[in-house]
C-alpha angles and dihedrals in degrees: 000000000000117000109245139150123289121284116278133200127233091196116200094332117104091232100125090123090059094048092049092048094047090050089061091049093048090052092048091048092050090054093048100046101022094235136090121244124175109230129205122272088174090065090059092047093050103034109032097089095181087063123065105243108229090357097076138270145202137245099246093048091053092046091051090052091052090051092049088051089055092251095297125145128175120230120258088240091060100035102032126196116261102171093231130083113255140168113299109266102175112159119204095198108129093232093061104041145054117225117203125201117248108307134201134195136205134196112228119229109285117252091004111126093176092056090047091052091052092047089051090054095044102038110015132239122014126226106224138162132214141178112262099174141282140205097289117104094254092039092055091056091052091046092051091050095047095044090051095048114133107151145344126052117315115231129162127190116227094016112155116245106193115110088231088063095054118106109174131060121214138157128251109218103167148350140215147142121272109242095211099048103018088230115147114232147181119233106223135191116219129193100225097101131267093282091067122083119336098347089312096317134093139192121227131185112274128216100027100075090245109204089346097296092138095045101087117013121167136185134190129220142153115291114254 
């Protein structure tokens, strides 16, 4: 599993997209400067106007915001997480922000677990989304199962697989095969705090696009 910062919690704000995106930036920053700095999810929630604050967002919208902000992100210590959308308070003072070089992103081949594995090796963590339930009868069952996850490999029968059905962004940080069941899995970082799941992480079946997790993976790297 990739070495990244401790698990965080988005609270009641629908900011999973920001937490997933910042995880990728924190990993990239740690590789570049050989140290770990927590970066600001709240900046994305407040300042990425193409996203919807606590009402959700999407990878490409957030990336376009970062580009328009000349690749600058405040530290978490300076621009702390509130869990509600507020007025943008980005500060460009050098002491309070990290400035990346020009970045680029790519979308990995859809429904291609092998390509995702290689991207994970070559570029680091993957921003992905999946369906974790809704208020329909079948969706409630999936939601109950996901919310109650503590260990093992998450699987849900009847879970939609189209990227347009996904409703929660997370980060793939590793993969493997369960020794007890021989089931291949993804190791995934959530943003619901360390008391949820397996210390904030979960495993989900790999190679079958379970709940759409292989339908829209992205990674970030330095532009060529």
